[in-house]
C-alpha positions in Angstrom: 124.3 133.0 -18.9 126.3 135.3 -16.6 129.0 137.4 -18.3 131.5 139.9 -17.0 132.3 142.7 -19.5 135.6 144.6 -19.5 134.4 148.0 -20.9 137.7 149.6 -21.8 138.3 146.9 -24.4 134.7 146.9 -25.6 134.5 149.4 -28.5 130.7 149.3 -28.4 130.5 150.6 -24.8 130.1 154.4 -24.4 132.9 156.0 -22.4 132.2 157.1 -18.8 132.7 160.9 -18.7 134.3 162.8 -15.8 130.9 164.3 -15.0 129.3 160.8 -14.8 132.1 159.6 -12.6 131.5 162.5 -10.2 127.8 161.8 -10.2 128.3 158.1 -9.4 130.7 158.9 -6.6 128.4 161.6 -5.2 125.4 159.2 -5.3 127.4 156.4 -3.6 128.6 158.7 -0.7 125.1 160.2 -0.4 123.6 156.7 -0.1 126.1 155.9 2.7 125.2 159.1 4.6 121.5 158.5 4.1 121.6 155.1 5.8 124.2 155.9 8.5 124.1 159.6 9.3 122.0 161.4 11.8 118.8 163.1 10.6 120.5 166.5 11.2 123.4 165.5 8.9 121.0 164.2 6.3 119.1 167.5 6.3 122.2 169.6 6.1 123.4 167.4 3.2 120.2 168.0 1.3 120.3 171.8 1.9 123.9 172.3 1.0 124.4 169.6 -1.5 126.5 166.5 -1.3 130.3 166.7 -1.9 130.3 170.5 -2.2 132.6 173.0 -0.6 129.7 174.4 1.3 128.9 170.9 2.8 132.6 170.3 3.7 132.9 173.8 5.3 129.7 173.1 7.4 131.1 169.8 8.6 134.4 171.4 9.6 132.7 174.1 11.7 129.8 171.9 12.9 131.6 168.8 14.0 133.0 170.2 17.3 129.6 171.5 18.2 127.9 168.2 17.5 130.5 166.3 19.6 129.6 168.5 22.6 125.9 168.0 22.0 126.3 164.2 21.7 128.2 164.1 25.0 125.4 166.0 26.7 122.5 164.1 25.1 124.1 160.8 24.3 124.2 159.2 20.9 121.1 157.4 19.7 121.3 155.0 16.8 118.6 155.4 14.2 117.5 153.2 11.4 118.2 154.0 7.8 115.8 156.4 6.2 116.3 156.1 2.4 117.8 153.9 -0.3 116.5 150.7 1.4 113.2 149.8 3.0 113.3 151.0 6.6 112.3 149.1 9.7 113.4 149.2 13.3 116.8 147.5 13.5 116.8 144.0 14.9 120.0 141.9 15.1 118.1 138.7 14.9 117.4 139.4 11.2 120.0 139.4 8.4 120.2 141.7 6.6 119.3 144.1 9.4 116.5 145.8 7.5 115.0 142.6 6.0 111.5 141.5 7.1 109.6 138.6 5.4 106.2 140.4 5.8 107.4 143.3 3.5 107.7 140.9 0.5 104.9 140.5 -1.9 103.6 137.1 -2.8 103.1 136.6 -6.5 99.4 137.1 -7.3 98.4 134.5 -9.9 95.2 132.5 -10.2 95.6 128.7 -10.3 93.3 128.6 -13.3 95.9 130.7 -15.2 98.4 127.8 -14.9 96.4 125.2 -16.9 98.6 125.7 -20.0 101.8 125.9 -17.9 105.0 124.4 -19.3 106.0 123.3 -15.8 105.3 120.1 -13.9 105.4 119.9 -10.2 107.2 116.8 -8.8 106.5 116.4 -5.1 108.9 114.8 -2.6 108.4 113.7 1.0 111.7 114.2 2.7 110.2 113.0 6.0 110.0 109.5 4.6 112.5 107.0 5.9 113.5 105.5 2.5 115.1 108.2 0.3 115.8 105.6 -2.4 112.1 104.8 -2.8 111.1 108.5 -3.0 113.7 109.2 -5.7 112.8 106.1 -7.7 109.2 107.4 -7.6 110.4 110.8 -8.9 112.2 109.2 -11.8 109.0 107.2 -12.7 107.0 110.4 -12.7 109.8 112.2 -14.7 109.5 109.5 -17.4 105.9 110.6 -18.0 106.5 114.4 -18.0 105.6 116.2 -21.2 106.3 119.8 -20.2 109.4 121.8 -20.7 110.2 122.2 -17.0 109.9 120.4 -13.7 110.0 122.0 -10.3 110.5 120.1 -7.0 108.2 120.8 -4.1 107.9 119.3 -0.6 104.8 117.1 0.0 103.8 119.3 2.9 103.8 122.6 0.9 100.6 124.4 0.2 99.2 123.2 -3.2 99.6 126.5 -4.9 103.1 127.4 -3.7 105.1 125.4 -6.3 102.8 126.6 -9.1 103.3 130.2 -8.0 107.1 129.6 -7.9 107.2 127.9 -11.2 105.3 130.8 -12.8 107.6 133.4 -11.3 110.7 131.5 -12.6 109.3 130.6 -16.0 108.4 134.3 -16.6 112.1 135.3 -16.5 113.6 132.1 -18.0 116.0 132.9 -20.9 115.9 130.6 -23.9 119.2 128.9 -23.2 118.6 128.5 -19.4 118.7 124.9 -18.1 118.1 125.7 -14.4 116.3 128.9 -13.2 116.4 129.3 -9.4 115.5 132.0 -6.8 116.3 133.0 -3.3 114.5 131.1 -0.6 113.2 131.4 3.0 115.6 128.8 4.3 116.9 127.7 6.7 114.9 130.3 8.7 112.6 133.2 7.7 114.9 135.5 9.8 118.0 134.7 7.7 117.0 133.7 4.2 119.3 132.1 1.6 120.3 134.9 -0.7 122.1 133.5 -3.7 124.5 134.8 -6.3 123.9 135.4 -10.0 126.5 132.8 -11.1 126.8 129.3 -9.7 130.5 128.8 -8.8 131.5 125.1 -9.0 133.8 125.3 -6.0 131.0 126.9 -3.9 128.7 124.1 -5.2 131.2 121.5 -3.9 131.0 123.2 -0.5 127.1 123.2 -0.3 124.0 123.2 -2.4 124.1 126.9 -3.4 121.2 126.4 -5.9 118.6 124.9 -3.6 114.9 125.6 -4.2 112.8 126.8 -5.8 114.4 125.8 -9.0 113.0 125.1 -12.5 115.0 122.4 -14.3 114.7 121.8 -18.0 113.3 118.3 -18.6 115.5 117.6 -21.6 118.7 118.5 -19.7 117.6 116.5 -16.7 117.1 113.4 -18.8 120.4 113.9 -20.6 122.3 113.5 -17.3 120.3 110.5 -16.3 117.6 111.9 -14.0 117.8 111.8 -10.3 120.4 109.5 -8.8 118.8 107.1 -6.3 122.2 106.5 -4.7 122.5 110.2 -3.7 120.0 110.0 -0.9 118.6 113.2 0.4 121.5 115.1 -1.3 119.9 114.1 -4.7 119.3 117.7 -5.7 122.9 118.7 -4.8 124.1 115.8 -6.8 121.9 116.8 -9.8 123.2 120.4 -9.8 126.8 119.2 -9.6 126.3 116.8 -12.6 124.4 119.5 -14.6 127.2 122.0 -13.9 129.8 119.5 -15.1 127.7 118.9 -18.2 127.8 122.6 -19.1 124.3 123.5 -18.1 123.3 127.1 -17.9 122.1 128.4 -14.6 120.0 131.6 -14.2 119.2 133.3 -11.0 116.1 135.3 -10.1 117.1 137.8 -7.3 113.8 137.5 -5.4 112.7 135.6 -2.5 110.1 133.1 -3.9 107.9 130.7 -2.0 108.4 127.0 -2.5 111.7 126.3 -0.9 113.0 123.5 1.3 111.3 122.6 4.6 113.1 123.7 7.7 113.7 120.2 9.1 115.9 119.4 6.1 118.6 121.7 7.5 119.9 119.1 9.9 123.1 117.1 10.0 121.2 113.8 10.3 119.3 114.6 7.1 122.1 115.9 4.9 125.6 115.3 6.0 126.5 111.8 5.1 124.7 112.0 1.7 126.3 115.4 1.0 129.8 114.1 1.7 129.2 111.1 -0.6 127.9 113.2 -3.6 130.8 115.7 -3.3 133.3 112.8 -3.1 131.9 111.4 -6.3 132.0 114.9 -8.0 135.8 115.1 -7.2 136.3 111.6 -8.7 134.4 112.6 -11.9 136.8 115.5 -12.3 139.9 113.3 -11.4 140.6 115.6 -8.5 142.1 113.5 -5.7 141.2 114.7 -2.2 139.2 114.3 0.9 135.7 115.3 1.9 134.3 115.6 5.5 131.2 117.3 7.0 131.6 121.1 7.3 130.8 123.5 10.1 127.1 123.6 9.3 124.6 121.0 8.1 124.8 120.3 4.4 128.3 121.8 4.1 131.5 120.0 3.3 135.2 120.6 4.0 136.6 119.4 0.7 140.3 119.4 0.1 142.3 118.4 -2.9 145.7 116.9 -2.5 149.0 118.7 -3.3 150.4 117.7 -6.7 153.5 115.4 -6.4 156.3 116.2 -6.4 155.4 119.4 -4.4 155.5 122.3 -6.9 158.0 125.1 -6.2 156.5 128.3 -4.7 158.1 131.8 -4.6 156.8 134.0 -1.8 157.2 137.6 -3.0 157.3 140.2 -0.2 157.4 143.8 -1.3 158.9 146.3 1.1 160.7 149.6 1.5 162.8 149.3 4.7 160.4 148.4 7.6 162.8 145.6 8.6 160.7 145.1 11.8 157.7 144.0 9.8 159.7 141.9 7.3 161.5 140.1 10.1 158.3 139.3 11.9 156.7 138.1 8.7 159.7 135.9 7.6 160.1 134.4 11.1 156.4 133.3 11.1 156.9 131.7 7.6 160.0 129.8 8.8 158.6 128.8 12.1 155.2 127.7 11.1 155.2 126.7 7.4 155.1 122.9 6.8 155.4 123.0 3.0 158.8 121.8 1.9 159.4 123.6 -1.4 159.2 127.4 -1.1 161.6 130.3 -1.4 161.3 133.8 0.1 162.0 136.7 -2.3 162.3 140.3 -1.2 161.0 143.0 -3.6 163.0 146.0 -2.5 161.5 149.4 -3.3 164.5 151.6 -2.5 165.3 150.6 1.0 168.0 152.8 2.5 168.2 152.0 6.2 171.4 150.1 7.0 169.6 147.6 9.2 167.3 146.7 6.4 170.1 146.2 3.9 172.1 144.2 6.4 169.1 141.9 7.2 168.5 141.2 3.5 172.2 140.3 3.0 172.7 138.3 6.1 169.6 136.2 5.6 170.6 135.3 2.0 167.2 136.2 0.4 167.0 136.7 -3.3 166.4 140.5 -3.5 164.7 142.0 -6.6 165.5 145.7 -6.9 162.3 147.7 -7.7 163.4 151.3 -7.7 161.2 154.4 -8.2 158.0 155.9 -6.7 155.7 153.4 -5.0 153.7 151.4 -7.6 152.5 148.2 -6.1 151.6 146.7 -9.5 155.0 147.5 -11.0 156.8 146.1 -8.0 154.9 142.8 -8.1 155.2 142.5 -11.8 159.0 142.8 -11.5 158.9 140.2 -8.8 156.9 137.7 -10.8 159.2 138.3 -13.8 162.2 137.5 -11.7 160.5 134.5 -10.0 161.6 130.9 -10.9 158.9 128.9 -9.2 155.8 127.3 -10.8 153.6 129.3 -8.3 153.9 132.7 -6.7 152.4 134.2 -3.6 152.2 137.9 -3.1 152.5 138.5 0.6 152.4 141.9 2.4 155.3 142.5 4.8 152.8 143.3 7.6 151.4 139.7 7.6 152.0 136.9 10.1 151.3 133.2 9.3 148.8 131.4 11.5 147.9 128.2 9.6 150.9 125.9 9.3 149.7 124.1 6.1 148.7 127.4 4.4 150.8 126.7 1.3 149.6 123.1 1.0 146.0 124.3 1.1 146.5 127.1 -1.3 148.6 125.3 -3.9 146.2 122.4 -3.9 143.4 124.8 -5.0 145.6 126.8 -7.4 146.7 123.6 -9.1 143.1 122.8 -10.2 142.6 123.2 -13.9 139.8 125.8 -13.5 141.4 128.0 -10.8 143.3 131.2 -11.4 143.8 132.9 -8.0 143.5 131.7 -4.4 143.0 133.8 -1.3 143.0 133.5 2.4 141.3 134.9 5.5 143.1 137.8 7.1 142.8 138.7 10.8 143.4 142.0 12.5 145.6 142.3 15.6 142.7 141.4 17.8 141.9 138.3 15.9 138.8 139.7 14.2 138.3 138.7 10.5 139.1 141.7 8.3 139.2 140.0 4.9 137.1 137.0 3.6 137.1 137.8 0.0 136.1 141.0 -1.8 132.5 141.7 -2.7 131.5 144.3 -5.2 128.1 145.5 -4.0 128.2 148.2 -5.3 131.9 149.0 -4.8 134.7 146.6 -3.9 134.9 146.0 -0.2 136.4 143.4 2.1 133.8 141.0 3.4 134.1 140.6 7.2 131.9 138.2 9.2 133.0 139.9 12.3 131.5 143.3 11.2 129.7 143.9 7.9 128.5 140.3 7.4 127.5 139.4 11.0 126.1 136.0 10.3 127.4 132.4 10.2 125.7 130.6 7.3 126.6 128.1 4.6 128.2 130.8 2.5 130.4 132.3 5.1 132.0 129.0 6.3 132.7 127.5 2.9 135.5 127.4 0.4 133.9 129.4 -2.3 134.1 131.3 -5.6 134.5 135.1 -5.2 135.0 138.1 -7.4 138.4 138.9 -6.0 140.8 138.4 -3.2 143.3 140.8 -1.7 146.9 141.0 -3.0 148.0 141.0 0.6 148.1 137.2 0.3 147.3 135.8 -3.1 148.5 132.7 -4.9 148.6 132.1 -8.6 150.3 129.9 -11.1 153.1 132.0 -12.6 152.3 131.1 -16.2 148.7 132.2 -15.7 149.8 135.5 -14.3 152.0 136.1 -17.3 149.2 135.0 -19.7 147.0 137.8 -18.1 149.8 140.3 -18.7 150.3 140.8 -14.9 148.8 143.7 -12.9 147.8 146.9 -14.6 150.6 149.3 -13.7 148.3 152.3 -14.3 146.5 151.1 -11.2 149.6 152.0 -9.1 148.3 151.7 -5.6 144.8 150.3 -5.3 142.4 148.1 -7.2 145.2 146.3 -9.1 144.6 143.1 -7.1 140.8 143.2 -7.7 141.3 144.1 -11.4 143.6 141.1 -12.1 141.2 138.8 -10.4 138.3 140.0 -12.5 140.5 139.6 -15.6 141.1 136.1 -14.6 137.4 135.5 -14.4 136.9 137.0 -17.9 139.7 134.7 -19.2 137.9 131.6 -17.7 139.6 130.8 -14.4 138.0 131.1 -11.0 139.1 133.0 -7.9 138.7 130.9 -4.8 138.7 131.9 -1.2 139.6 129.4 1.6 138.4 130.5 5.0 140.6 127.9 6.8 143.8 129.5 5.7 144.5 132.4 8.1 147.1 135.1 8.6 147.3 138.1 10.8 147.4 141.4 8.9 148.5 144.6 10.5 146.7 146.7 7.8 148.4 149.8 6.3 151.3 149.6 8.8 153.9 149.7 6.1 152.7 152.3 3.5 150.0 154.2 5.4 146.7 155.0 3.7 147.7 155.8 0.1 144.5 155.7 -1.9 144.6 157.7 -5.2 141.3 158.6 -6.8 142.8 158.2 -10.2 143.3 154.4 -9.6 139.7 154.0 -8.5 138.3 156.0 -11.4 140.3 153.9 -13.9 138.9 150.8 -12.3 135.3 152.1 -12.4 135.6 152.9 -16.1 137.0 149.5 -16.9 134.3 147.5 -15.1 131.4 150.0 -15.1 131.2 150.0 -11.3 128.1 151.7 -9.9 126.6 151.0 -13.3 125.9 147.6 -14.9 128.5 145.6 -13.0 127.2 142.7 -10.9 129.4 140.7 -8.6 129.0 137.2 -10.0 129.4 135.4 -6.7 127.6 137.6 -4.2 123.9 138.2 -3.8 122.3 140.9 -5.9 119.9 141.5 -3.0 122.6 142.7 -0.7 123.9 146.2 -0.6 127.0 147.1 1.5 126.9 150.8 2.6 129.4 151.8 5.2 129.8 148.9 7.6 126.2 147.6 7.2 124.7 145.1 4.8 121.2 146.0 3.7 118.5 144.1 1.9 117.7 145.6 -1.5 113.9 145.3 -1.8 112.5 145.0 -5.3 
């Protein structure tokens, strides 16, 4: 159902012109200014035009004056004024501009549903006996003659499920097996905003489909209906089994009534049953591992075991001199890493300082010469070509290991038959999270729950599928890297890591982020802030960024502008 297109190999796709590129960039920067700038700056931008020499000259002259004015008057934070629906900011809501009362309820008469192809199955999750309730659902399912069924709580208003079914059936594609929407759960202040695609690894971590959801009756019967042994995690179990059976999931990016009742978001209600159904899912895939309750109700911490014997891993560290960074990084690997079968390889981009060369020689590292102007993609490709291990890790020289079993965790995921790349959580010098996967909404940016995603929810605490992870720490099976052709060396400095992750998704293997693997990252301390526009434009053309591209594993209803996540009202 959800497909990522690579436009530079699609002959049917019209090329993006230079003029169109400028327009997209201009609109993106204008949007950021419109939601974050002062009213004075917004007005000047409209008068002088965005990204013009007049605007830049006005900023150069006006900035010192504005600084003095702000010191005298103080700085007042204002809510956004365009692009997204504006309300007075309130940190108890996420996203900050989201309010339930601004959403329109579907207006449909109950009489219009008499010929509906959906049947409502009601469940009472306040009942003591989950098995009896699920057995009753299966008996009712046996008598269903419609195309779809939708689950609803017994306490819901009679029309809510019908309204939800109508909204979902209206958009259902012919090949869809499950059609689901966003929901007002676990609280109306912080709704569950879901992604266009259902990642299996995310689904192991928590029920990321939820309600409201239309399920095609024929498919439901094919997988044996609802499992009475699954307890109150019976829907989670169903979606796992449907995913494994190749079912097609379709997402409607709207908040729709008819979700789960608030009391179901408790550990007592969900945890033991959730652990059981995820354990069974691992067994069905022949993935050995462990499953325990996660940080939030209804989440799991699932881990697969490291293949035996432990696969070889080459840790590739690109550098040009900066022996101070390399030594700190290497010392942390040696002192903290518990994995037995790894090798450190230095990718030397024309180091000249005697101290650096002496350190490389004295420590006995394999050193791969990578001469020439800085081209990160070329350097890493040379390193992987010279590697001998089954798995490789690209590791920035300005990182420091925090999690002792980081390699065990990462290689256990990378060894799964459906995984291409694995990433980790990076912390800044103050311990704040600076990278928790890359989201493309509308442009690739690092997700950071300590700043631009300031909420702890099921998504943020889980092992999950993502569009991309940073090359600062990235594990991949070496033969998969070679099969993809390595990084695109025309993306010399930036976007090469995001690009190869997206190509992995197109080729059929997931990119997985593990929030429990952590490293410090002293960002840009080795190469400064190189950021060529030519790289970014090539990336935009390839994936139609700011155009048709949708991040498969992040909510379509969220828009990241500057450092703030906004709700995209529809």
